[in-house]
N, CA and C of each residue as an Amber inpcrd file, in Angstrom:
protein
   462
  90.3920000-103.3080000 -15.6890000  91.1920000-102.1650000 -15.5590000
  89.5600000-101.1260000 -15.0840000  90.0230000-100.2340000 -14.1380000
  89.4190000 -98.8340000 -14.1670000  89.4980000 -97.8340000 -15.1880000
  88.7930000 -96.9610000 -16.1520000  88.8700000 -95.7890000 -16.7400000
  88.8120000 -94.8310000 -15.7650000  89.4800000 -93.6230000 -15.7090000
  89.4130000 -92.5920000 -15.3010000  88.3480000 -91.7550000 -16.4960000
  87.6750000 -90.4560000 -16.0230000  87.2700000 -89.1540000 -16.7270000
  88.7540000 -88.4800000 -16.3960000  89.1670000 -88.1160000 -17.7620000
  90.8630000 -86.4800000 -17.3840000  89.5450000 -85.3800000 -17.6070000
  88.9040000 -85.1560000 -18.6130000  88.4960000 -84.5110000 -18.7760000
  87.8540000 -83.5000000 -18.4680000  87.2520000 -83.1510000 -17.3010000
  87.1770000 -82.5430000 -15.9940000  88.7510000 -81.0540000 -16.5620000
  89.7550000 -81.9340000 -16.0730000  91.3370000 -81.5920000 -16.1180000
  91.5430000 -80.7730000 -16.9810000  91.2060000 -81.0420000 -18.3820000
  91.7990000 -80.4370000 -19.5040000  91.6430000 -78.5630000 -19.5210000
  90.2000000 -78.2150000 -18.9690000  89.5140000 -76.9960000 -18.7990000
  90.4740000 -76.1930000 -17.4510000  91.1980000 -77.0050000 -16.7680000
  91.0550000 -75.8750000 -15.6010000  93.0470000 -75.9790000 -15.6880000
  93.5950000 -76.2400000 -16.3510000  95.4010000 -76.6270000 -16.1190000
  95.7400000 -75.8000000 -17.4260000  96.8490000 -75.4820000 -17.2300000
  97.5760000 -75.2200000 -18.3220000  98.9720000 -75.9290000 -18.3800000
  99.3270000 -76.1130000 -19.9000000 100.8820000 -76.6190000 -19.6520000
 100.8420000 -78.0320000 -19.2050000  99.4580000 -79.1040000 -18.6810000
  99.9090000 -80.1840000 -18.5570000  99.0630000 -81.1530000 -19.7050000
  98.4690000 -80.3290000 -20.6240000  97.3140000 -80.9570000 -21.0990000
  97.8300000 -82.3790000 -22.5950000  98.8380000 -81.9390000 -23.1800000
  99.5890000 -83.7850000 -23.1200000  99.9410000 -84.5540000 -22.1860000
 100.1340000 -83.8800000 -21.1160000  99.9560000 -84.9310000 -20.0830000
  98.6430000 -86.1690000 -20.2090000  97.3990000 -85.0850000 -19.6810000
  95.9920000 -85.7440000 -19.5100000  95.4460000 -86.5630000 -20.6560000
  96.0320000 -86.2650000 -22.0540000  95.7490000 -87.1080000 -23.1540000
  96.8380000 -88.3850000 -23.6490000  98.2260000 -88.1190000 -22.9290000
  98.8700000 -89.3430000 -22.6730000  97.5340000 -90.4180000 -22.1740000
  97.5650000 -89.6210000 -20.3560000  96.7370000 -90.6990000 -19.3480000
  95.7760000 -91.3580000 -20.2480000  95.0730000 -90.7310000 -20.8600000
  93.5440000 -91.0620000 -21.3810000  94.0440000 -92.3600000 -22.2130000
  95.0760000 -92.0240000 -23.0430000  95.1190000 -93.1110000 -24.4560000
  96.2640000 -94.4240000 -23.7480000  96.6990000 -94.0970000 -22.3030000
  97.6520000 -95.2430000 -22.3990000  96.8860000 -96.4580000 -21.6470000
  97.4580000 -97.3400000 -21.5930000  96.4330000 -98.6000000 -21.2190000
  97.5520000-100.0880000 -21.2660000  97.5820000-100.1900000 -19.7730000
  98.0670000-101.4980000 -19.0280000  97.7620000-102.4850000 -18.7370000
  98.6480000-103.6260000 -18.9890000  98.1850000-104.9090000 -18.9710000
  97.2970000-105.1420000 -16.9200000  98.1320000-104.6320000 -16.4020000
  97.0780000-104.5480000 -14.9220000  97.3870000-103.0840000 -14.3270000
  96.4320000-103.2270000 -13.4340000  96.6740000-101.4380000 -12.7590000
  97.2030000-101.6320000 -12.0690000  98.5100000-102.1800000 -11.2010000
  99.8810000-101.5020000 -10.7810000 101.2650000-101.0020000 -11.1390000
 100.6660000-101.0690000 -12.4840000 101.5360000-100.0230000 -13.0360000
 101.3230000 -98.8300000 -13.1390000  99.9040000 -98.6080000 -13.3580000
  99.1240000 -97.1410000 -13.6950000  99.2770000 -96.2350000 -12.2420000
  99.2310000 -97.2340000 -11.2500000  99.2690000 -96.7870000 -10.1000000
 100.8220000 -96.7230000  -9.1130000 101.4870000 -96.5360000  -9.3520000
 102.8440000 -96.5410000  -8.1780000 103.7950000 -95.6060000  -9.3170000
 104.5520000 -95.0810000  -8.5040000 103.4440000 -94.7130000  -7.3730000
 102.6760000 -93.5550000  -7.1670000 101.4180000 -93.5980000  -6.3020000
 100.8550000 -92.0640000  -6.2830000 100.9750000 -91.1380000  -6.1280000
 100.1390000 -90.2200000  -7.7490000 100.7030000 -88.3310000  -7.3060000
 100.0150000 -87.6750000  -7.4500000 100.0880000 -86.3500000  -7.4100000
  99.1830000 -85.5320000  -7.6990000  99.8710000 -84.5070000  -7.9830000
  98.6750000 -83.2410000  -9.5120000  99.1720000 -82.5420000  -9.9150000
  98.3120000 -81.0230000  -9.4340000  99.4730000 -80.3630000  -9.3810000
  98.7890000 -78.8090000  -8.6030000  98.9420000 -77.6610000  -9.4340000
  97.7180000 -76.7480000  -9.6720000  98.6290000 -75.5900000  -9.9170000
  98.7880000 -74.3480000  -9.0110000  99.6470000 -73.8850000  -8.7290000
  99.9350000 -73.1490000  -7.0290000  99.5740000 -71.6490000  -7.5900000
  99.7350000 -70.9860000  -8.1950000  99.9920000 -69.9590000  -9.3250000
  99.3920000 -69.6630000 -10.8850000  99.3690000 -68.3970000 -11.3620000
  99.3310000 -68.5480000 -12.3350000  99.4870000 -68.9460000 -14.1460000
 101.0640000 -69.1270000 -13.6450000 101.9550000 -70.2900000 -14.4670000
 102.8550000 -71.0040000 -13.4830000 102.5220000 -71.8430000 -12.7540000
 103.2670000 -72.5730000 -12.0230000 102.1980000 -73.4350000 -11.5460000
 103.3910000 -75.1570000 -11.0040000 102.7190000 -75.6780000 -10.9510000
 103.1120000 -77.0730000  -9.6330000 102.9650000 -77.8830000  -9.3680000
 103.3730000 -78.7810000  -8.3060000 102.8060000 -80.1850000  -9.0080000
 103.8720000 -80.7490000  -8.4620000 103.6420000 -82.5000000  -8.5920000
 104.5060000 -83.0090000  -7.5090000 103.1670000 -84.0990000  -6.9850000
 103.7620000 -84.4970000  -5.1780000 103.6340000 -85.9780000  -5.6320000
 104.8420000 -86.5900000  -5.4380000 104.7650000 -88.2930000  -5.8810000
 104.5820000 -88.8250000  -3.8770000 103.8630000 -89.8150000  -3.7860000
 103.9240000 -90.3540000  -2.6700000 105.3390000 -91.4970000  -2.5870000
 105.7880000 -91.2200000  -1.8900000 107.5320000 -91.9980000  -2.1220000
 107.9200000 -92.9160000  -0.9870000 106.8650000 -93.0210000   0.1370000
 107.3090000 -93.4040000   0.9840000 108.1310000 -94.5730000   0.9850000
 109.2120000 -94.6020000   1.8360000 110.5270000 -95.6610000   2.6430000
 111.7940000 -95.3640000   1.6280000 111.4330000 -94.5850000   0.5380000
 113.0150000 -93.4060000  -0.6540000 113.2990000 -92.8330000  -0.2310000
 114.7630000 -92.4710000   0.4010000 115.3800000 -91.1330000   0.4850000
 115.8640000 -90.7650000  -0.9740000 116.7190000 -89.5490000  -0.0820000
 116.9490000 -88.7240000  -1.4480000 118.3080000 -89.1600000  -2.5780000
 118.4120000 -89.7220000  -1.9020000 120.0500000 -90.4100000  -2.7250000
 119.6460000 -91.9110000  -3.5380000 118.0620000 -92.5560000  -3.0920000
 117.4600000 -93.0260000  -4.0400000 116.4920000 -92.8280000  -5.0430000
 116.5300000 -90.9840000  -4.9810000 115.8660000 -90.9800000  -6.4280000
 116.7150000 -90.0620000  -7.4670000 115.6450000 -90.1580000  -8.2960000
 116.4650000 -89.3270000  -8.9000000 115.5650000 -88.5820000 -10.4290000
 115.9950000 -87.2690000 -11.2220000 115.0480000 -87.2690000 -11.7000000
 115.5680000 -85.9380000 -12.4370000 114.9790000 -86.5090000 -14.0350000
 115.7580000 -85.8770000 -15.0210000 114.7870000 -85.5500000 -16.1190000
 114.9130000 -84.0150000 -16.9550000 114.2160000 -83.9940000 -17.6400000
 115.4370000 -84.0410000 -18.7830000 114.2760000 -83.7800000 -19.6500000
 115.3460000 -83.8800000 -22.0550000 113.7600000 -83.3300000 -22.2920000
 114.2090000 -82.5920000 -22.9140000 113.4950000 -81.8920000 -24.2360000
 111.7790000 -81.2870000 -23.5640000 110.8890000 -82.0510000 -24.0660000
 109.8280000 -81.6600000 -23.1250000 109.2720000 -83.0650000 -22.2030000
 110.3120000 -83.7590000 -21.4590000 110.1620000 -85.1490000 -20.1390000
 110.6740000 -85.0840000 -19.5510000 110.1810000 -85.2470000 -18.5880000
 111.0140000 -85.1920000 -17.0190000 110.7540000 -86.6730000 -16.3740000
 111.4420000 -87.4170000 -15.8540000 111.3370000 -89.0670000 -15.8150000
 112.2100000 -88.7260000 -14.4700000 110.9060000 -89.4320000 -13.2090000
 111.2800000 -89.7070000 -11.9770000 111.5470000 -91.4110000 -11.4790000
 112.6940000 -91.7880000 -11.2630000 113.0530000 -92.7660000 -10.9930000
 113.6050000 -92.8430000  -9.8210000 112.9020000 -94.3710000  -8.8180000
 113.0300000 -94.2870000  -7.3920000 113.5770000 -95.9760000  -7.8350000
 114.8730000 -95.9000000  -6.9460000 115.1850000 -97.5350000  -6.8060000
 115.6020000 -97.8000000  -5.6370000 115.4700000 -98.7320000  -4.8710000
 115.6490000 -98.7240000  -3.3310000 117.2010000 -99.7330000  -3.6550000
 118.4030000 -99.2790000  -2.1990000 119.4870000 -99.6290000  -2.1240000
 119.7140000-101.2610000  -0.9840000 120.3450000-102.2060000  -1.5710000
 120.2080000-103.3810000  -1.0810000 120.5260000-103.1870000   0.2740000
 119.9930000-103.4510000   1.7490000 120.7870000-103.3590000   2.6280000
 121.1410000-103.8330000   3.3640000 122.2540000-103.0990000   3.9050000
 123.8930000-103.2850000   3.7040000 124.0310000-103.3920000   5.5230000
 123.2110000-103.3980000   6.0190000 123.4300000-103.7110000   7.8670000
 124.1810000-104.5030000   8.4260000 124.1670000-105.7330000   7.7660000
 125.0150000-106.7180000   8.2930000 124.1490000-107.6940000   8.9870000
 122.9340000-107.4310000   9.2230000 121.3850000-108.5520000   9.5880000
 120.9350000-108.8850000   8.6490000 121.1960000-110.3840000   8.8050000
 119.9700000-111.3850000   7.7360000 118.4540000-110.9440000   8.2330000
 117.6580000-110.7390000   7.4320000 116.2000000-110.8250000   8.2140000
 115.2590000-111.3110000   6.8740000 114.2170000-111.9110000   7.4870000
 113.6250000-112.2220000   7.2140000 112.2440000-112.1170000   7.0530000
 111.9000000-111.7050000   5.5160000 110.2260000-110.9350000   6.0810000
 109.3760000-111.8810000   6.2430000 108.1290000-111.4510000   7.2670000
 107.2160000-112.1630000   6.8250000 105.9070000-111.2990000   6.4460000
 106.0620000-110.1610000   5.9340000 105.0060000-109.3140000   5.7420000
 105.3140000-108.3070000   4.7570000 105.3160000-108.6230000   4.1240000
 105.4290000-107.3300000   3.1660000 104.6130000-106.3770000   2.6360000
 103.7990000-105.1740000   3.5020000 103.4070000-104.3290000   3.0560000
 103.6120000-103.5480000   2.1960000 104.6190000-102.5950000   2.5850000
 105.1940000-101.5590000   2.2470000 106.0130000-101.4300000   0.8770000
 105.7560000-100.8260000  -0.2660000 105.8650000-100.9500000  -1.4740000
 107.8330000-100.6250000  -1.3520000 108.3490000-101.2360000  -1.9580000
 110.0070000-100.2330000  -1.8600000 110.6460000-100.9460000  -3.3850000
 109.1410000-101.2010000  -4.1110000 109.6940000-101.7420000  -5.7370000
 110.6530000-100.2940000  -6.1000000 111.0180000-100.6580000  -7.3890000
 111.6260000 -99.9520000  -8.0280000 110.4560000 -99.3860000  -8.6390000
 110.7040000 -98.0860000  -9.6770000 110.0080000 -97.6480000 -10.1230000
 110.3230000 -96.2040000 -11.0970000 109.4750000 -96.2800000 -12.4880000
 110.3420000 -95.2120000 -13.0620000 108.7770000 -94.9550000 -13.6990000
 108.1830000 -93.0440000 -13.3670000 107.4790000 -92.5260000 -13.9750000
 107.6190000 -91.6410000 -15.4110000 107.1500000 -91.4780000 -15.8440000
 107.3730000 -90.2160000 -17.3330000 105.9600000 -89.6830000 -17.2710000
 106.5650000 -87.7470000 -17.6850000 105.4680000 -87.2080000 -17.9970000
 106.2300000 -86.2590000 -18.9460000 104.9420000 -86.3570000 -19.8830000
 105.2550000 -85.0010000 -20.8850000 105.4070000 -83.5910000 -20.1360000
 106.0490000 -82.5640000 -20.7210000 105.6220000 -81.2930000 -20.4460000
 105.8570000 -80.7580000 -20.9920000 103.8810000 -79.7830000 -21.1020000
 104.5890000 -78.9790000 -22.3560000 105.1500000 -77.2240000 -22.8660000
 105.4650000 -77.3880000 -23.2100000 106.4800000 -76.0320000 -23.8070000
 106.8440000 -74.9990000 -23.0850000 107.3630000 -74.8120000 -23.1200000
 107.8950000 -73.7550000 -21.9530000 108.3200000 -73.7540000 -20.4410000
 107.6920000 -75.1890000 -19.7700000 107.3580000 -75.5640000 -18.7890000
 108.1700000 -75.7860000 -18.4600000 109.6500000 -76.0540000 -17.1530000
 110.6090000 -76.1120000 -17.0110000 110.5820000 -76.7120000 -14.9150000
 111.3810000 -77.2250000 -14.7490000 111.3940000 -77.9140000 -13.0600000
 112.7210000 -76.9000000 -12.2980000 111.5930000 -76.0680000 -11.5620000
 112.4790000 -74.4310000 -10.5750000 113.0450000 -75.4520000  -9.1640000
 112.5290000 -76.9170000  -8.7340000 112.7380000 -77.3880000  -8.1720000
 112.5240000 -78.7010000  -7.0980000 113.1270000 -79.5050000  -6.9250000
 112.0930000 -80.7440000  -5.9660000 112.9400000 -81.1100000  -4.6510000
 111.7790000 -81.0120000  -3.4260000 112.2330000 -81.2870000  -2.3340000
 111.5660000 -83.0260000  -1.6070000 112.0260000 -83.8750000  -0.7070000
 111.3420000 -84.3810000  -0.0840000 111.0220000 -84.4210000   1.2840000
 110.0570000 -84.4980000   1.7120000 109.5850000 -84.1100000   2.8110000
 108.0380000 -85.1510000   4.1040000 108.3290000 -86.1170000   4.7770000
 107.5180000 -86.5120000   5.0600000 106.8290000 -87.9490000   4.0610000
 108.3610000 -88.1630000   3.1650000 107.6810000 -89.3880000   1.9700000
 106.7290000 -89.3450000   0.9320000 106.9920000 -87.5640000   0.8330000
 106.1440000 -87.1060000  -0.3440000 107.2510000 -86.3350000  -1.3400000
 107.9480000 -86.5610000  -2.3640000 108.6470000 -85.5600000  -3.1340000
 107.3400000 -85.0020000  -3.7660000 108.4800000 -83.6650000  -3.8680000
 107.5270000 -82.0690000  -4.3760000 108.8410000 -81.9880000  -5.2240000
 107.7780000 -81.5290000  -6.2530000 108.7960000 -80.9450000  -8.0080000
 107.6600000 -80.4250000  -8.1780000 108.4490000 -79.0340000  -7.9450000
 107.8500000 -77.6290000  -8.4810000 108.2910000 -77.1700000  -9.9440000
 107.1560000 -76.9980000 -10.7670000 107.1660000 -76.2590000 -12.3620000
 106.8730000 -75.2390000 -12.5060000 107.4970000 -74.2310000 -13.4820000
 107.0990000 -73.0900000 -13.7930000 106.6520000 -73.2590000 -14.9310000
 106.0330000 -72.4520000 -15.7530000 105.5550000 -72.2230000 -17.3120000
 106.2600000 -70.2920000 -17.4390000 107.2690000 -70.9940000 -18.4170000
 108.4470000 -69.1460000 -18.1250000 107.4540000 -69.1510000 -20.1550000
 107.0950000 -68.1560000 -20.1730000 106.9810000 -68.3470000 -21.9660000
 107.4750000 -66.7510000 -22.3210000 108.5500000 -67.0560000 -23.6170000
 109.7320000 -65.9320000 -23.7780000 108.4000000 -64.9210000 -24.3030000
 109.1220000 -63.7000000 -23.8910000 108.6200000 -62.4530000 -24.4000000
 108.7140000 -62.3830000 -25.5570000 108.8980000 -62.4720000 -26.8880000
 108.4350000 -62.9470000 -28.1400000 106.7680000 -62.8640000 -28.5520000
 106.5740000 -64.8020000 -27.7370000 105.8490000 -65.2300000 -28.0290000
 104.8760000 -65.1620000 -26.6030000 104.9370000 -63.8280000 -26.1580000
 103.6790000 -63.4500000 -24.9650000 102.7490000 -62.4700000 -26.1650000
 101.6120000 -62.7760000 -25.4610000 100.5470000 -61.6150000 -26.1240000
 100.8220000 -59.9550000 -25.8340000 100.3480000 -59.0240000 -26.7570000
 101.0160000 -57.8000000 -27.0140000  99.8970000 -57.2570000 -27.2170000
  99.6920000 -55.9650000 -26.5860000  99.0620000 -55.1050000 -27.0390000
  99.0630000 -54.1500000 -28.2500000  98.1520000 -53.8770000 -28.9960000
  98.3520000 -52.9220000 -30.2330000  97.3930000 -51.7410000 -29.7940000
  98.0290000 -50.6090000 -29.5350000  97.1940000 -49.6530000 -29.8880000
  96.0100000 -49.0740000 -30.8320000  95.4150000 -49.0750000 -30.3890000
  94.5090000 -47.7270000 -31.8850000  94.2840000 -47.0370000 -32.0060000
  94.9380000 -46.5760000 -33.1060000  94.7140000 -44.5550000 -33.4200000
  93.7210000 -43.9120000 -34.1360000  94.2180000 -42.5150000 -34.1220000
  93.0280000 -42.4280000 -34.8890000  93.2340000 -42.0300000 -36.3010000
  92.4040000 -41.7100000 -37.3370000  92.3050000 -41.7410000 -38.8260000
  92.8130000 -40.1560000 -39.0550000  94.2570000 -40.5400000 -39.5530000
  94.9440000 -39.6120000 -40.3280000  93.4180000 -37.5620000 -40.4470000
  93.9750000 -36.4220000 -39.9870000  93.2500000 -35.7180000 -39.7910000
  93.0640000 -35.4630000 -41.3010000  93.7490000 -35.1150000 -41.9190000
  92.9840000 -34.6240000 -43.7270000  93.2080000 -35.7780000 -44.1020000
  92.2340000 -36.0700000 -45.3020000  91.8830000 -37.0010000 -46.2960000
  93.0980000 -37.2500000 -47.0840000  93.1690000 -38.1470000 -47.4500000
  94.4670000 -38.7840000 -48.5920000  93.5840000 -37.9940000 -49.4350000
  94.2050000 -37.0740000 -50.5470000  93.9920000 -36.4640000 -51.8270000
  94.4680000 -37.2800000 -53.1370000  93.6790000 -37.8110000 -53.8980000
  93.5500000 -38.9580000 -55.2520000  94.4580000 -37.6120000 -56.1550000
  95.2510000 -38.6370000 -56.9230000  95.9830000 -37.7900000 -57.7460000
  95.3270000 -37.3600000 -58.6220000  95.6900000 -35.9350000 -59.2500000
  95.1360000 -35.2200000 -59.9210000  95.3920000 -35.7980000 -61.5440000
  94.2480000 -35.9270000 -62.3400000  94.4670000 -36.1920000 -63.6480000
  94.9150000 -34.6550000 -64.5480000  96.5850000 -35.8000000 -65.5640000
  96.1720000 -34.5610000 -66.6500000  95.5940000 -33.9710000 -67.4950000
């Protein structure tokens, strides 16, 4: 089994930190389960990301994306051919097997859209931090113009 060092990705991403930790800890019996379908994660803005999966051969109606709490599941399942032709495959080099990929999302990461183009499924994500949790600047004031007097002894 191949080992990948994902440590450089920790310092260059926001929002997928747990994803990389889970990938580091994952162990699969055979390498094919870990690599199908292949995917990329890219940063498209300060708080925006794009997940791209290579899903050649799948149509929009054969793919589904579901989010629940901080998890996103992408499933692909080929429908049976019902074109009336009985075909015998001599060689199958195009993977058309069903798959299910799960991704852990960081807090406040939301899926904003998905599109299928040229055999690639693009899932757009954005990290929206609530106003109450955003950092804010506190102005530093000047000291009082007159000193506070101590109470007089009687």
